HTML snippet that shows the backbone in 3Dmol.js (N, CA, C, O; Angstrom):
<script src="https://3Dmol.org/build/3Dmol-min.js"></script>
<div id="view" style="width:600px;height:400px;position:relative"></div>
<script>
const pdb = `
ATOM      1  N   MET A   1      50.602  62.378  94.486  1.00  0.00           N
ATOM      2  CA  MET A   1      49.531  61.780  95.777  1.00  0.00           C
ATOM      3  C   MET A   1      51.025  61.107  96.396  1.00  0.00           C
ATOM      4  O   MET A   1      52.110  60.716  95.965  1.00  0.00           O
ATOM      5  N   ALA A   2      50.247  61.267  97.785  1.00  0.00           N
ATOM      6  CA  ALA A   2      51.078  61.332  98.764  1.00  0.00           C
ATOM      7  C   ALA A   2      50.838  59.602  99.376  1.00  0.00           C
ATOM      8  O   ALA A   2      49.774  59.044  99.642  1.00  0.00           O
ATOM      9  N   THR A   3      52.235  59.067  99.462  1.00  0.00           N
ATOM     10  CA  THR A   3      52.615  57.743 100.103  1.00  0.00           C
ATOM     11  C   THR A   3      51.886  57.542 101.688  1.00  0.00           C
ATOM     12  O   THR A   3      51.701  58.478 102.466  1.00  0.00           O
ATOM     13  N   PRO A   4      51.563  56.257 101.930  1.00  0.00           N
ATOM     14  CA  PRO A   4      50.783  56.257 103.208  1.00  0.00           C
ATOM     15  C   PRO A   4      52.066  56.539 104.694  1.00  0.00           C
ATOM     16  O   PRO A   4      51.904  56.410 105.907  1.00  0.00           O
ATOM     17  N   ARG A   5      52.967  56.847 104.091  1.00  0.00           N
ATOM     18  CA  ARG A   5      53.716  56.873 105.443  1.00  0.00           C
ATOM     19  C   ARG A   5      53.836  58.897 105.466  1.00  0.00           C
ATOM     20  O   ARG A   5      54.271  59.441 106.481  1.00  0.00           O
ATOM     21  N   GLU A   6      53.406  59.722 104.272  1.00  0.00           N
ATOM     22  CA  GLU A   6      53.419  60.714 103.769  1.00  0.00           C
ATOM     23  C   GLU A   6      52.423  60.966 104.688  1.00  0.00           C
ATOM     24  O   GLU A   6      52.647  61.508 105.770  1.00  0.00           O
ATOM     25  N   LEU A   7      51.016  60.496 104.209  1.00  0.00           N
ATOM     26  CA  LEU A   7      49.972  60.685 104.839  1.00  0.00           C
ATOM     27  C   LEU A   7      49.655  60.812 106.872  1.00  0.00           C
ATOM     28  O   LEU A   7      49.112  61.703 107.526  1.00  0.00           O
ATOM     29  N   VAL A   8      50.021  60.045 107.123  1.00  0.00           N
ATOM     30  CA  VAL A   8      50.475  59.841 108.420  1.00  0.00           C
ATOM     31  C   VAL A   8      51.205  60.579 108.765  1.00  0.00           C
ATOM     32  O   VAL A   8      50.671  61.347 109.565  1.00  0.00           O
ATOM     33  N   ALA A   9      52.145  60.779 108.606  1.00  0.00           N
ATOM     34  CA  ALA A   9      53.398  62.238 108.980  1.00  0.00           C
ATOM     35  C   ALA A   9      52.693  63.079 108.938  1.00  0.00           C
ATOM     36  O   ALA A   9      52.695  63.607 110.050  1.00  0.00           O
ATOM     37  N   ALA A  10      51.794  63.751 108.043  1.00  0.00           N
ATOM     38  CA  ALA A  10      50.505  65.041 107.806  1.00  0.00           C
ATOM     39  C   ALA A  10      49.782  65.167 108.802  1.00  0.00           C
ATOM     40  O   ALA A  10      49.344  66.297 109.016  1.00  0.00           O
ATOM     41  N   HIS A  11      49.437  64.119 109.686  1.00  0.00           N
ATOM     42  CA  HIS A  11      48.276  63.761 110.092  1.00  0.00           C
ATOM     43  C   HIS A  11      48.996  64.496 111.807  1.00  0.00           C
ATOM     44  O   HIS A  11      49.881  64.006 112.508  1.00  0.00           O
ATOM     45  N   THR A  12      48.314  65.597 111.998  1.00  0.00           N
ATOM     46  CA  THR A  12      49.244  66.178 113.763  1.00  0.00           C
ATOM     47  C   THR A  12      48.201  66.168 114.355  1.00  0.00           C
ATOM     48  O   THR A  12      48.491  65.969 115.535  1.00  0.00           O
ATOM     49  N   ALA A  13      47.011  66.276 114.234  1.00  0.00           N
ATOM     50  CA  ALA A  13      45.727  66.270 115.443  1.00  0.00           C
ATOM     51  C   ALA A  13      46.043  65.304 116.691  1.00  0.00           C
ATOM     52  O   ALA A  13      46.288  64.113 116.499  1.00  0.00           O
ATOM     53  N   PRO A  14      46.028  65.824 117.873  1.00  0.00           N
ATOM     54  CA  PRO A  14      46.254  64.810 118.917  1.00  0.00           C
ATOM     55  C   PRO A  14      45.600  63.680 118.999  1.00  0.00           C
ATOM     56  O   PRO A  14      44.370  63.661 118.972  1.00  0.00           O
ATOM     57  N   LEU A  15      46.360  62.552 119.114  1.00  0.00           N
ATOM     58  CA  LEU A  15      45.459  60.996 119.424  1.00  0.00           C
ATOM     59  C   LEU A  15      45.709  60.439 120.203  1.00  0.00           C
ATOM     60  O   LEU A  15      46.912  60.451 120.463  1.00  0.00           O
ATOM     61  N   VAL A  16      44.878  59.648 121.035  1.00  0.00           N
ATOM     62  CA  VAL A  16      45.201  59.143 122.561  1.00  0.00           C
ATOM     63  C   VAL A  16      44.364  57.765 122.394  1.00  0.00           C
ATOM     64  O   VAL A  16      43.359  57.651 121.694  1.00  0.00           O
ATOM     65  N   GLU A  17      44.945  56.772 123.141  1.00  0.00           N
ATOM     66  CA  GLU A  17      44.197  55.751 122.916  1.00  0.00           C
ATOM     67  C   GLU A  17      43.791  55.573 124.120  1.00  0.00           C
ATOM     68  O   GLU A  17      44.623  55.739 125.012  1.00  0.00           O
ATOM     69  N   VAL A  18      42.062  55.094 124.569  1.00  0.00           N
ATOM     70  CA  VAL A  18      41.531  55.136 125.778  1.00  0.00           C
ATOM     71  C   VAL A  18      41.627  53.456 126.194  1.00  0.00           C
ATOM     72  O   VAL A  18      41.421  52.822 125.159  1.00  0.00           O
ATOM     73  N   ALA A  19      41.774  52.896 126.894  1.00  0.00           N
ATOM     74  CA  ALA A  19      42.104  51.091 127.489  1.00  0.00           C
ATOM     75  C   ALA A  19      40.854  51.022 128.562  1.00  0.00           C
ATOM     76  O   ALA A  19      40.798  51.983 129.329  1.00  0.00           O
ATOM     77  N   HIS A  20      40.162  50.323 128.665  1.00  0.00           N
ATOM     78  CA  HIS A  20      39.068  50.346 129.446  1.00  0.00           C
ATOM     79  C   HIS A  20      37.941  48.725 129.177  1.00  0.00           C
ATOM     80  O   HIS A  20      37.575  48.344 128.065  1.00  0.00           O
ATOM     81  N   PRO A  21      37.650  48.138 130.295  1.00  0.00           N
ATOM     82  CA  PRO A  21      37.345  46.737 129.866  1.00  0.00           C
ATOM     83  C   PRO A  21      35.763  47.466 129.379  1.00  0.00           C
ATOM     84  O   PRO A  21      35.303  46.514 128.749  1.00  0.00           O
ATOM     85  N   ALA A  22      35.056  48.192 129.330  1.00  0.00           N
ATOM     86  CA  ALA A  22      33.858  48.904 128.769  1.00  0.00           C
ATOM     87  C   ALA A  22      34.209  49.843 127.662  1.00  0.00           C
ATOM     88  O   ALA A  22      33.504  50.847 127.561  1.00  0.00           O
ATOM     89  N   ALA A  23      35.420  49.633 126.617  1.00  0.00           N
ATOM     90  CA  ALA A  23      35.335  50.709 125.848  1.00  0.00           C
ATOM     91  C   ALA A  23      34.522  51.025 124.868  1.00  0.00           C
ATOM     92  O   ALA A  23      34.295  52.059 124.240  1.00  0.00           O
ATOM     93  N   ARG A  24      33.927  49.420 124.840  1.00  0.00           N
ATOM     94  CA  ARG A  24      32.952  49.659 123.343  1.00  0.00           C
ATOM     95  C   ARG A  24      31.976  50.670 123.708  1.00  0.00           C
ATOM     96  O   ARG A  24      31.738  51.461 122.794  1.00  0.00           O
ATOM     97  N   THR A  25      31.308  50.874 124.857  1.00  0.00           N
ATOM     98  CA  THR A  25      30.262  51.333 125.315  1.00  0.00           C
ATOM     99  C   THR A  25      30.596  52.709 125.674  1.00  0.00           C
ATOM    100  O   THR A  25      29.753  53.336 126.316  1.00  0.00           O
ATOM    101  N   LEU A  26      31.824  53.338 125.323  1.00  0.00           N
ATOM    102  CA  LEU A  26      32.080  54.684 125.952  1.00  0.00           C
ATOM    103  C   LEU A  26      32.111  55.439 125.318  1.00  0.00           C
ATOM    104  O   LEU A  26      31.956  56.531 125.865  1.00  0.00           O
ATOM    105  N   ALA A  27      32.383  55.478 123.327  1.00  0.00           N
ATOM    106  CA  ALA A  27      32.143  56.294 122.325  1.00  0.00           C
ATOM    107  C   ALA A  27      31.151  57.095 122.367  1.00  0.00           C
ATOM    108  O   ALA A  27      31.200  58.229 121.891  1.00  0.00           O
ATOM    109  N   PRO A  28      29.912  56.494 123.067  1.00  0.00           N
ATOM    110  CA  PRO A  28      28.698  57.620 122.580  1.00  0.00           C
ATOM    111  C   PRO A  28      28.829  58.992 123.349  1.00  0.00           C
ATOM    112  O   PRO A  28      28.727  60.185 123.061  1.00  0.00           O
ATOM    113  N   ALA A  29      29.142  58.130 124.623  1.00  0.00           N
ATOM    114  CA  ALA A  29      29.227  59.004 125.515  1.00  0.00           C
ATOM    115  C   ALA A  29      30.433  60.021 125.715  1.00  0.00           C
ATOM    116  O   ALA A  29      30.927  60.353 126.793  1.00  0.00           O
ATOM    117  N   LEU A  30      30.805  60.449 124.421  1.00  0.00           N
ATOM    118  CA  LEU A  30      32.402  61.742 124.449  1.00  0.00           C
ATOM    119  C   LEU A  30      31.529  62.291 123.637  1.00  0.00           C
ATOM    120  O   LEU A  30      31.492  63.500 123.866  1.00  0.00           O
ATOM    121  N   ALA A  31      30.555  61.875 122.501  1.00  0.00           N
ATOM    122  CA  ALA A  31      29.992  63.338 121.414  1.00  0.00           C
ATOM    123  C   ALA A  31      29.835  63.747 122.102  1.00  0.00           C
ATOM    124  O   ALA A  31      29.484  63.214 123.155  1.00  0.00           O
ATOM    125  N   GLY A  32      30.040  65.211 121.882  1.00  0.00           N
ATOM    126  CA  GLY A  32      29.708  66.570 122.455  1.00  0.00           C
ATOM    127  C   GLY A  32      30.693  66.792 123.229  1.00  0.00           C
ATOM    128  O   GLY A  32      30.691  67.998 123.475  1.00  0.00           O
ATOM    129  N   VAL A  33      31.847  66.088 123.938  1.00  0.00           N
ATOM    130  CA  VAL A  33      32.364  66.874 124.908  1.00  0.00           C
ATOM    131  C   VAL A  33      33.280  67.502 124.620  1.00  0.00           C
ATOM    132  O   VAL A  33      34.327  66.968 124.257  1.00  0.00           O
ATOM    133  N   PRO A  34      33.135  68.720 124.702  1.00  0.00           N
ATOM    134  CA  PRO A  34      34.525  69.876 124.672  1.00  0.00           C
ATOM    135  C   PRO A  34      35.439  69.157 123.979  1.00  0.00           C
ATOM    136  O   PRO A  34      35.150  67.961 123.958  1.00  0.00           O
ATOM    137  N   GLY A  35      36.721  69.522 123.238  1.00  0.00           N
ATOM    138  CA  GLY A  35      38.039  68.764 122.416  1.00  0.00           C
ATOM    139  C   GLY A  35      38.132  67.659 121.969  1.00  0.00           C
ATOM    140  O   GLY A  35      39.158  67.099 121.585  1.00  0.00           O
ATOM    141  N   VAL A  36      36.554  67.073 121.992  1.00  0.00           N
ATOM    142  CA  VAL A  36      36.779  65.791 121.986  1.00  0.00           C
ATOM    143  C   VAL A  36      36.292  65.685 120.029  1.00  0.00           C
ATOM    144  O   VAL A  36      35.086  65.710 119.779  1.00  0.00           O
ATOM    145  N   VAL A  37      37.406  65.563 118.706  1.00  0.00           N
ATOM    146  CA  VAL A  37      36.604  65.684 117.984  1.00  0.00           C
ATOM    147  C   VAL A  37      35.992  64.447 117.396  1.00  0.00           C
ATOM    148  O   VAL A  37      34.869  64.569 116.907  1.00  0.00           O
ATOM    149  N   ALA A  38      36.727  62.972 117.372  1.00  0.00           N
ATOM    150  CA  ALA A  38      36.062  61.654 117.068  1.00  0.00           C
ATOM    151  C   ALA A  38      36.747  60.985 118.270  1.00  0.00           C
ATOM    152  O   ALA A  38      37.676  61.341 118.996  1.00  0.00           O
ATOM    153  N   ALA A  39      35.973  59.904 118.230  1.00  0.00           N
ATOM    154  CA  ALA A  39      35.979  58.277 118.988  1.00  0.00           C
ATOM    155  C   ALA A  39      35.580  57.304 118.015  1.00  0.00           C
ATOM    156  O   ALA A  39      34.491  57.132 117.466  1.00  0.00           O
ATOM    157  N   HIS A  40      36.944  56.554 117.881  1.00  0.00           N
ATOM    158  CA  HIS A  40      36.293  55.013 117.197  1.00  0.00           C
ATOM    159  C   HIS A  40      36.786  53.919 118.090  1.00  0.00           C
ATOM    160  O   HIS A  40      37.581  54.041 119.022  1.00  0.00           O
ATOM    161  N   LEU A  41      36.401  53.211 117.814  1.00  0.00           N
ATOM    162  CA  LEU A  41      36.484  51.649 118.215  1.00  0.00           C
ATOM    163  C   LEU A  41      37.927  50.966 117.376  1.00  0.00           C
ATOM    164  O   LEU A  41      37.973  50.997 116.146  1.00  0.00           O
ATOM    165  N   PHE A  42      38.754  50.526 117.979  1.00  0.00           N
ATOM    166  CA  PHE A  42      40.249  50.378 117.359  1.00  0.00           C
ATOM    167  C   PHE A  42      40.433  48.121 118.188  1.00  0.00           C
ATOM    168  O   PHE A  42      41.383  47.632 118.799  1.00  0.00           O
ATOM    169  N   GLY A  43      39.565  47.688 117.918  1.00  0.00           N
ATOM    170  CA  GLY A  43      39.337  46.111 118.869  1.00  0.00           C
ATOM    171  C   GLY A  43      39.119  46.393 120.689  1.00  0.00           C
ATOM    172  O   GLY A  43      37.970  46.742 120.960  1.00  0.00           O
ATOM    173  N   ASP A  44      39.504  46.348 121.178  1.00  0.00           N
ATOM    174  CA  ASP A  44      39.119  46.617 122.770  1.00  0.00           C
ATOM    175  C   ASP A  44      39.121  48.452 122.986  1.00  0.00           C
ATOM    176  O   ASP A  44      38.380  49.068 123.751  1.00  0.00           O
ATOM    177  N   ARG A  45      39.892  48.885 122.316  1.00  0.00           N
ATOM    178  CA  ARG A  45      40.180  50.067 122.686  1.00  0.00           C
ATOM    179  C   ARG A  45      39.588  51.314 122.097  1.00  0.00           C
ATOM    180  O   ARG A  45      39.040  51.133 121.010  1.00  0.00           O
ATOM    181  N   LEU A  46      39.573  52.663 122.615  1.00  0.00           N
ATOM    182  CA  LEU A  46      38.924  53.514 121.619  1.00  0.00           C
ATOM    183  C   LEU A  46      40.451  54.638 121.416  1.00  0.00           C
ATOM    184  O   LEU A  46      41.324  54.921 122.236  1.00  0.00           O
ATOM    185  N   HIS A  47      40.267  55.064 119.979  1.00  0.00           N
ATOM    186  CA  HIS A  47      41.358  56.138 119.087  1.00  0.00           C
ATOM    187  C   HIS A  47      40.506  57.210 119.648  1.00  0.00           C
ATOM    188  O   HIS A  47      39.338  56.844 119.771  1.00  0.00           O
ATOM    189  N   VAL A  48      40.755  58.498 120.049  1.00  0.00           N
ATOM    190  CA  VAL A  48      40.180  59.575 120.922  1.00  0.00           C
ATOM    191  C   VAL A  48      41.059  60.332 119.870  1.00  0.00           C
ATOM    192  O   VAL A  48      42.289  60.299 119.921  1.00  0.00           O
ATOM    193  N   THR A  49      40.071  61.298 118.521  1.00  0.00           N
ATOM    194  CA  THR A  49      40.792  62.690 118.321  1.00  0.00           C
ATOM    195  C   THR A  49      40.808  63.802 119.076  1.00  0.00           C
ATOM    196  O   THR A  49      39.670  63.901 119.536  1.00  0.00           O
ATOM    197  N   LEU A  50      41.383  64.573 119.404  1.00  0.00           N
ATOM    198  CA  LEU A  50      41.341  65.790 120.909  1.00  0.00           C
ATOM    199  C   LEU A  50      42.250  67.014 119.166  1.00  0.00           C
ATOM    200  O   LEU A  50      43.034  67.044 118.217  1.00  0.00           O
ATOM    201  N   THR A  51      41.226  67.726 119.998  1.00  0.00           N
ATOM    202  CA  THR A  51      41.834  69.596 119.142  1.00  0.00           C
ATOM    203  C   THR A  51      43.481  69.777 119.620  1.00  0.00           C
ATOM    204  O   THR A  51      44.395  70.120 118.869  1.00  0.00           O
ATOM    205  N   ARG A  52      43.558  69.554 120.607  1.00  0.00           N
ATOM    206  CA  ARG A  52      44.739  70.024 121.217  1.00  0.00           C
ATOM    207  C   ARG A  52      44.926  68.759 122.954  1.00  0.00           C
ATOM    208  O   ARG A  52      44.194  68.271 123.815  1.00  0.00           O
ATOM    209  N   PRO A  53      46.351  68.781 122.581  1.00  0.00           N
ATOM    210  CA  PRO A  53      46.826  67.753 123.655  1.00  0.00           C
ATOM    211  C   PRO A  53      46.017  68.244 125.173  1.00  0.00           C
ATOM    212  O   PRO A  53      45.789  67.378 126.018  1.00  0.00           O
ATOM    213  N   GLU A  54      45.643  69.614 125.401  1.00  0.00           N
ATOM    214  CA  GLU A  54      45.394  69.569 126.968  1.00  0.00           C
ATOM    215  C   GLU A  54      43.761  68.957 127.144  1.00  0.00           C
ATOM    216  O   GLU A  54      43.176  68.547 128.147  1.00  0.00           O
ATOM    217  N   GLU A  55      43.401  69.063 125.994  1.00  0.00           N
ATOM    218  CA  GLU A  55      41.734  68.442 126.006  1.00  0.00           C
ATOM    219  C   GLU A  55      42.112  66.979 126.922  1.00  0.00           C
ATOM    220  O   GLU A  55      41.097  66.350 127.220  1.00  0.00           O
ATOM    221  N   GLU A  56      42.945  66.587 127.227  1.00  0.00           N
ATOM    222  CA  GLU A  56      42.985  64.938 127.800  1.00  0.00           C
ATOM    223  C   GLU A  56      42.251  65.072 128.816  1.00  0.00           C
ATOM    224  O   GLU A  56      41.498  64.118 129.013  1.00  0.00           O
ATOM    225  N   ARG A  57      42.165  66.365 129.927  1.00  0.00           N
ATOM    226  CA  ARG A  57      41.563  66.667 130.777  1.00  0.00           C
ATOM    227  C   ARG A  57      40.483  66.457 130.755  1.00  0.00           C
ATOM    228  O   ARG A  57      39.967  65.655 131.534  1.00  0.00           O
ATOM    229  N   SER A  58      39.885  67.054 129.940  1.00  0.00           N
ATOM    230  CA  SER A  58      37.978  67.026 129.079  1.00  0.00           C
ATOM    231  C   SER A  58      37.687  65.645 129.176  1.00  0.00           C
ATOM    232  O   SER A  58      36.808  65.075 129.822  1.00  0.00           O
ATOM    233  N   LEU A  59      38.767  65.101 128.262  1.00  0.00           N
ATOM    234  CA  LEU A  59      38.472  63.636 128.371  1.00  0.00           C
ATOM    235  C   LEU A  59      38.248  62.738 129.253  1.00  0.00           C
ATOM    236  O   LEU A  59      37.499  61.772 129.108  1.00  0.00           O
ATOM    237  N   ALA A  60      38.813  62.980 130.102  1.00  0.00           N
ATOM    238  CA  ALA A  60      39.548  61.710 131.612  1.00  0.00           C
ATOM    239  C   ALA A  60      37.436  62.177 132.365  1.00  0.00           C
ATOM    240  O   ALA A  60      36.519  61.379 132.560  1.00  0.00           O
ATOM    241  N   ALA A  61      37.451  63.344 132.512  1.00  0.00           N
ATOM    242  CA  ALA A  61      36.192  63.249 133.121  1.00  0.00           C
ATOM    243  C   ALA A  61      35.444  63.210 132.280  1.00  0.00           C
ATOM    244  O   ALA A  61      34.681  62.274 132.520  1.00  0.00           O
ATOM    245  N   ALA A  62      35.176  63.707 131.356  1.00  0.00           N
ATOM    246  CA  ALA A  62      34.035  62.568 130.516  1.00  0.00           C
ATOM    247  C   ALA A  62      33.904  61.107 130.716  1.00  0.00           C
ATOM    248  O   ALA A  62      32.858  60.465 130.803  1.00  0.00           O
ATOM    249  N   LEU A  63      35.152  60.669 130.777  1.00  0.00           N
ATOM    250  CA  LEU A  63      35.324  59.197 131.088  1.00  0.00           C
ATOM    251  C   LEU A  63      34.697  58.703 132.311  1.00  0.00           C
ATOM    252  O   LEU A  63      34.020  57.687 132.470  1.00  0.00           O
ATOM    253  N   ALA A  64      35.058  59.645 133.184  1.00  0.00           N
ATOM    254  CA  ALA A  64      34.475  59.377 134.864  1.00  0.00           C
ATOM    255  C   ALA A  64      33.636  59.659 134.962  1.00  0.00           C
ATOM    256  O   ALA A  64      33.111  59.358 136.034  1.00  0.00           O
ATOM    257  N   ALA A  65      32.881  60.384 134.051  1.00  0.00           N
ATOM    258  CA  ALA A  65      31.595  60.589 134.050  1.00  0.00           C
ATOM    259  C   ALA A  65      30.495  59.795 133.225  1.00  0.00           C
ATOM    260  O   ALA A  65      29.314  60.132 133.136  1.00  0.00           O
ATOM    261  N   ALA A  66      30.847  59.125 132.871  1.00  0.00           N
ATOM    262  CA  ALA A  66      30.516  57.817 131.944  1.00  0.00           C
ATOM    263  C   ALA A  66      30.677  56.149 133.129  1.00  0.00           C
ATOM    264  O   ALA A  66      30.528  55.040 132.615  1.00  0.00           O
ATOM    265  N   GLY A  67      30.855  56.239 134.014  1.00  0.00           N
ATOM    266  CA  GLY A  67      31.267  55.884 134.528  1.00  0.00           C
ATOM    267  C   GLY A  67      33.028  54.448 134.357  1.00  0.00           C
ATOM    268  O   GLY A  67      33.078  53.283 134.751  1.00  0.00           O
ATOM    269  N   ALA A  68      33.774  55.016 133.868  1.00  0.00           N
ATOM    270  CA  ALA A  68      35.142  54.837 133.191  1.00  0.00           C
ATOM    271  C   ALA A  68      36.262  55.467 133.951  1.00  0.00           C
ATOM    272  O   ALA A  68      37.295  55.835 133.392  1.00  0.00           O
ATOM    273  N   PRO A  69      35.985  55.619 135.587  1.00  0.00           N
ATOM    274  CA  PRO A  69      36.977  56.554 136.092  1.00  0.00           C
ATOM    275  C   PRO A  69      38.498  56.175 136.017  1.00  0.00           C
ATOM    276  O   PRO A  69      39.429  56.976 136.098  1.00  0.00           O
ATOM    277  N   ASP A  70      38.590  54.784 135.846  1.00  0.00           N
ATOM    278  CA  ASP A  70      39.764  54.229 135.941  1.00  0.00           C
ATOM    279  C   ASP A  70      40.066  53.813 134.455  1.00  0.00           C
ATOM    280  O   ASP A  70      40.493  52.661 134.375  1.00  0.00           O
ATOM    281  N   ALA A  71      39.962  54.382 133.437  1.00  0.00           N
ATOM    282  CA  ALA A  71      40.015  54.019 131.816  1.00  0.00           C
ATOM    283  C   ALA A  71      42.010  54.623 132.031  1.00  0.00           C
ATOM    284  O   ALA A  71      42.584  55.166 132.976  1.00  0.00           O
ATOM    285  N   VAL A  72      42.413  54.253 130.900  1.00  0.00           N
ATOM    286  CA  VAL A  72      43.786  54.401 130.628  1.00  0.00           C
ATOM    287  C   VAL A  72      43.672  55.462 129.653  1.00  0.00           C
ATOM    288  O   VAL A  72      42.751  55.225 128.872  1.00  0.00           O
ATOM    289  N   ILE A  73      44.178  56.371 129.454  1.00  0.00           N
ATOM    290  CA  ILE A  73      44.874  57.367 128.512  1.00  0.00           C
ATOM    291  C   ILE A  73      46.101  57.721 127.952  1.00  0.00           C
ATOM    292  O   ILE A  73      46.598  58.706 128.499  1.00  0.00           O
ATOM    293  N   THR A  74      46.664  57.305 127.162  1.00  0.00           N
ATOM    294  CA  THR A  74      47.829  57.173 126.154  1.00  0.00           C
ATOM    295  C   THR A  74      48.132  57.436 124.788  1.00  0.00           C
ATOM    296  O   THR A  74      47.965  56.758 123.775  1.00  0.00           O
ATOM    297  N   ARG A  75      48.621  58.582 124.981  1.00  0.00           N
ATOM    298  CA  ARG A  75      49.182  59.842 123.449  1.00  0.00           C
ATOM    299  C   ARG A  75      49.467  58.135 122.664  1.00  0.00           C
ATOM    300  O   ARG A  75      49.657  56.974 123.027  1.00  0.00           O
ATOM    301  N   ILE A  76      49.324  59.030 121.245  1.00  0.00           N
ATOM    302  CA  ILE A  76      49.737  57.259 120.312  1.00  0.00           C
ATOM    303  C   ILE A  76      50.078  58.547 119.085  1.00  0.00           C
ATOM    304  O   ILE A  76      49.958  59.771 119.061  1.00  0.00           O
ATOM    305  N   ALA A  77      50.485  57.651 118.280  1.00  0.00           N
ATOM    306  CA  ALA A  77      50.680  57.662 116.968  1.00  0.00           C
ATOM    307  C   ALA A  77      49.560  57.363 116.015  1.00  0.00           C
ATOM    308  O   ALA A  77      48.962  56.288 116.038  1.00  0.00           O
ATOM    309  N   PRO A  78      49.315  58.241 115.257  1.00  0.00           N
ATOM    310  CA  PRO A  78      48.306  57.805 114.000  1.00  0.00           C
ATOM    311  C   PRO A  78      48.714  56.916 113.157  1.00  0.00           C
ATOM    312  O   PRO A  78      49.824  56.940 112.625  1.00  0.00           O
ATOM    313  N   SER A  79      47.577  55.795 112.913  1.00  0.00           N
ATOM    314  CA  SER A  79      47.835  54.878 112.001  1.00  0.00           C
ATOM    315  C   SER A  79      47.355  54.960 110.666  1.00  0.00           C
ATOM    316  O   SER A  79      46.341  55.657 110.699  1.00  0.00           O
ATOM    317  N   LEU A  80      47.581  54.609 109.580  1.00  0.00           N
ATOM    318  CA  LEU A  80      46.901  54.886 108.275  1.00  0.00           C
ATOM    319  C   LEU A  80      45.675  54.941 108.789  1.00  0.00           C
ATOM    320  O   LEU A  80      45.315  56.116 108.862  1.00  0.00           O
ATOM    321  N   GLU A  81      44.733  54.062 109.245  1.00  0.00           N
ATOM    322  CA  GLU A  81      43.688  53.926 109.993  1.00  0.00           C
ATOM    323  C   GLU A  81      42.943  54.972 110.161  1.00  0.00           C
ATOM    324  O   GLU A  81      41.925  55.417 109.630  1.00  0.00           O
ATOM    325  N   ASP A  82      43.566  55.249 110.910  1.00  0.00           N
ATOM    326  CA  ASP A  82      43.168  56.710 111.456  1.00  0.00           C
ATOM    327  C   ASP A  82      43.123  57.727 110.901  1.00  0.00           C
ATOM    328  O   ASP A  82      42.215  58.531 111.108  1.00  0.00           O
ATOM    329  N   VAL A  83      44.065  57.927 110.087  1.00  0.00           N
ATOM    330  CA  VAL A  83      44.078  59.112 108.894  1.00  0.00           C
ATOM    331  C   VAL A  83      43.118  58.961 107.838  1.00  0.00           C
ATOM    332  O   VAL A  83      42.672  59.893 107.169  1.00  0.00           O
ATOM    333  N   PHE A  84      42.813  57.727 107.713  1.00  0.00           N
ATOM    334  CA  PHE A  84      41.575  57.570 106.690  1.00  0.00           C
ATOM    335  C   PHE A  84      40.180  57.674 107.185  1.00  0.00           C
ATOM    336  O   PHE A  84      39.325  57.878 106.324  1.00  0.00           O
ATOM    337  N   LEU A  85      39.697  57.543 108.751  1.00  0.00           N
ATOM    338  CA  LEU A  85      38.538  57.881 108.990  1.00  0.00           C
ATOM    339  C   LEU A  85      38.860  59.478 109.532  1.00  0.00           C
ATOM    340  O   LEU A  85      37.858  60.186 109.431  1.00  0.00           O
ATOM    341  N   ALA A  86      39.999  60.144 110.059  1.00  0.00           N
ATOM    342  CA  ALA A  86      39.903  61.624 109.363  1.00  0.00           C
ATOM    343  C   ALA A  86      39.715  62.021 108.422  1.00  0.00           C
ATOM    344  O   ALA A  86      38.911  62.952 108.469  1.00  0.00           O
ATOM    345  N   ARG A  87      40.099  61.767 107.390  1.00  0.00           N
ATOM    346  CA  ARG A  87      39.899  62.057 105.909  1.00  0.00           C
ATOM    347  C   ARG A  87      38.337  62.123 105.225  1.00  0.00           C
ATOM    348  O   ARG A  87      37.831  62.920 104.435  1.00  0.00           O
ATOM    349  N   ILE A  88      37.763  60.774 105.981  1.00  0.00           N
ATOM    350  CA  ILE A  88      36.428  60.784 105.624  1.00  0.00           C
ATOM    351  C   ILE A  88      35.571  61.744 106.437  1.00  0.00           C
ATOM    352  O   ILE A  88      34.610  62.386 106.014  1.00  0.00           O
ATOM    353  N   ALA A  89      35.939  61.742 107.344  1.00  0.00           N
ATOM    354  CA  ALA A  89      35.046  62.656 108.655  1.00  0.00           C
ATOM    355  C   ALA A  89      35.243  64.212 108.013  1.00  0.00           C
ATOM    356  O   ALA A  89      34.381  65.085 108.122  1.00  0.00           O
ATOM    357  N   ALA A  90      36.566  64.398 107.310  1.00  0.00           N
ATOM    358  CA  ALA A  90      36.989  65.639 106.778  1.00  0.00           C
ATOM    359  C   ALA A  90      35.616  66.137 105.159  1.00  0.00           C
ATOM    360  O   ALA A  90      34.836  67.032 104.834  1.00  0.00           O
ATOM    361  N   ALA A  91      36.160  64.753 104.650  1.00  0.00           N
ATOM    362  CA  ALA A  91      35.329  65.134 103.527  1.00  0.00           C
ATOM    363  C   ALA A  91      34.017  65.441 103.622  1.00  0.00           C
ATOM    364  O   ALA A  91      33.389  66.260 102.950  1.00  0.00           O
ATOM    365  N   GLU A  92      33.551  64.580 104.689  1.00  0.00           N
ATOM    366  CA  GLU A  92      31.937  64.470 104.526  1.00  0.00           C
ATOM    367  C   GLU A  92      31.624  65.814 105.144  1.00  0.00           C
ATOM    368  O   GLU A  92      30.471  66.136 104.856  1.00  0.00           O
ATOM    369  N   ALA A  93      32.196  66.644 105.835  1.00  0.00           N
ATOM    370  CA  ALA A  93      31.832  67.781 106.853  1.00  0.00           C
ATOM    371  C   ALA A  93      32.200  68.771 105.384  1.00  0.00           C
ATOM    372  O   ALA A  93      31.280  69.516 105.046  1.00  0.00           O
ATOM    373  N   ALA A  94      33.247  68.801 104.677  1.00  0.00           N
ATOM    374  CA  ALA A  94      33.264  69.888 103.768  1.00  0.00           C
ATOM    375  C   ALA A  94      32.105  69.799 103.028  1.00  0.00           C
ATOM    376  O   ALA A  94      31.517  70.857 102.805  1.00  0.00           O
ATOM    377  N   ALA A  95      31.587  68.637 102.542  1.00  0.00           N
ATOM    378  CA  ALA A  95      30.428  68.467 101.686  1.00  0.00           C
ATOM    379  C   ALA A  95      28.753  68.947 102.562  1.00  0.00           C
ATOM    380  O   ALA A  95      27.698  69.398 102.115  1.00  0.00           O
ATOM    381  N   ALA A  96      28.992  68.750 103.296  1.00  0.00           N
ATOM    382  CA  ALA A  96      27.241  69.172 104.065  1.00  0.00           C
ATOM    383  C   ALA A  96      27.215  70.314 104.044  1.00  0.00           C
ATOM    384  O   ALA A  96      26.228  70.917 104.467  1.00  0.00           O
TER     385      ALA A  96
END
`;
const viewer = $3Dmol.createViewer("view");
viewer.addModel(pdb, "pdb");
viewer.setStyle({}, {cartoon: {color: "spectrum"}});
viewer.zoomTo();
viewer.render();
</script>
């Protein structure tokens, strides 16, 4: 069984944090955006998993279309919670 550190290190999907005062309302606007795998609320910010780092442009365009052109997008390292959410989503997709 892998340690938490090993689980986090094995998570290679690009992850960004979106900071915006309306972050709580932005996650639904990202559903179906090309390149966006998942968007989860972490406090007052979103953690968004992308298919490739280059998809930040699609994400920025989607945020602007949702009324948040001034959202700040920052690449981040995954937390153990990010890894947990990704593994749950993968298990659910495999079971479907």
